[in-house]
C-alpha positions, 0 to 999 in steps of 0.5 A: 519504484512500487506502483499501487493498483486496486484489482478484482479477483479476476485481476482486473485493474480497478483503480491505480495511484498516479504516485508510487513508493520510492524504495529507500532507507526510510521504507527498508528500516521500518520497525516490522513490529511497529508497522507489520503491514508496510514492513512486508513491502519488497522493492522487487516483488508484488505484495497483496493486501485483502480487506482485513490487511488494508484495514490494518494497513490504513492504521499504520499510515497515520503513525508513519515517520515523516519522509517514508511516503509523500503527501500525495502518495499518502492521500492515494493510498487512503483513497485506494484503501478506502475503495477496497474496504467499500467494495467486494472481492478487491485487493490492494496491490503494491507492484514491485519492479 
């Protein structure tokens, strides 16, 4: 399971998703040329996105094939992404196992 968090530059957790990303073939098999941001996720490592990267990530979300993310997680991902975009010195973390 990959968990989502918004962290400040001092590494404090500002917000977190209640739902996580379930790693599976739907996510692992995404075409990295079509989904370069989500294509960098790994199930066993953390992936951190800054403000500019979050903007690109949020552009990918509506184009995702069905079944890659649950509706609940999609909503939370967009909310957390907007929090990063609206704040200063915030980062979106995908925390792998």
